[in-house]
VMD Tcl script that draws the C-alpha trace (Angstrom):
set ca {
  {-0.37 0.23 -0.14}
  {1.38 3.20 -1.09}
  {2.26 5.96 1.99}
  {-0.79 9.24 1.60}
  {2.02 12.13 0.12}
  {2.33 14.99 2.61}
  {2.96 18.81 2.14}
  {6.79 18.28 3.58}
  {7.19 15.49 0.48}
  {6.75 18.85 -1.88}
  {9.76 20.11 -3.80}
  {10.23 23.77 -3.49}
  {8.99 24.42 -7.50}
  {5.86 22.09 -6.29}
  {4.99 24.22 -2.99}
  {6.20 27.07 -4.40}
  {3.16 26.29 -7.45}
  {0.42 25.78 -4.57}
  {1.43 29.20 -3.41}
  {0.54 30.93 -6.59}
  {-2.21 28.97 -7.53}
  {-3.84 28.73 -3.78}
  {-3.10 32.87 -4.04}
  {-5.01 32.96 -6.96}
  {-7.70 30.94 -6.61}
  {-8.14 33.17 -3.06}
  {-7.59 36.71 -5.66}
  {-10.77 35.51 -7.90}
  {-12.94 34.45 -5.16}
  {-12.05 37.71 -3.63}
  {-13.09 39.57 -6.32}
  {-16.40 37.80 -7.54}
  {-17.61 37.61 -3.81}
  {-17.03 41.59 -3.71}
  {-18.33 42.40 -6.73}
  {-21.54 40.35 -5.78}
  {-21.94 42.17 -2.66}
  {-22.00 45.12 -4.64}
  {-24.35 44.24 -7.34}
  {-28.04 44.82 -7.03}
  {-29.80 41.13 -7.28}
  {-31.74 42.21 -10.37}
  {-28.52 42.61 -12.00}
  {-27.95 39.19 -11.51}
  {-29.12 35.57 -13.33}
  {-30.47 33.57 -10.24}
  {-30.02 34.39 -6.48}
  {-26.91 36.39 -4.71}
  {-26.96 32.69 -1.77}
  {-26.37 30.82 -5.03}
  {-24.24 32.57 -6.31}
  {-22.28 33.32 -3.48}
  {-21.93 29.35 -2.54}
  {-20.63 28.43 -6.44}
  {-17.87 31.10 -5.92}
  {-16.62 29.22 -2.90}
  {-15.86 25.92 -5.72}
  {-12.37 26.05 -6.11}
  {-11.12 28.04 -9.35}
  {-14.22 27.45 -11.35}
  {-16.66 28.77 -9.60}
  {-14.81 32.84 -9.38}
  {-14.90 32.15 -13.11}
  {-18.56 30.87 -14.01}
  {-19.87 33.79 -11.56}
  {-17.96 36.36 -14.13}
  {-19.34 34.61 -17.33}
  {-22.90 33.72 -16.37}
  {-23.91 35.60 -13.37}
  {-24.49 39.02 -14.48}
  {-26.71 40.59 -16.55}
  {-25.71 43.49 -19.17}
  {-27.72 46.81 -19.75}
  {-30.53 45.31 -21.78}
  {-31.52 41.77 -18.79}
  {-29.58 39.32 -20.85}
  {-25.97 37.36 -20.53}
  {-22.69 39.38 -21.26}
  {-21.18 37.93 -24.94}
}
mol new
graphics top color blue
foreach p $ca { graphics top sphere $p radius 0.5 }
foreach p [lrange $ca 0 end-1] q [lrange $ca 1 end] { graphics top cylinder $p $q radius 0.2 }
display resetview
């Protein structure tokens, strides 16, 4: 049976990559939550609570939020 790896088993380069990716993920989430909190709920496709939960899903949540949640001035999806 294989031993489970821990953070101390990572190389310096791998640790650096994990830190950078975690920073990107956190930055995306903070930006998306800040945008969500400043937006009128009528400007969203769906509920604020639903989008807040979706944003919490790794990299994909904030990307989906920015791509799909916000309505344009005519009420449609952007793009």
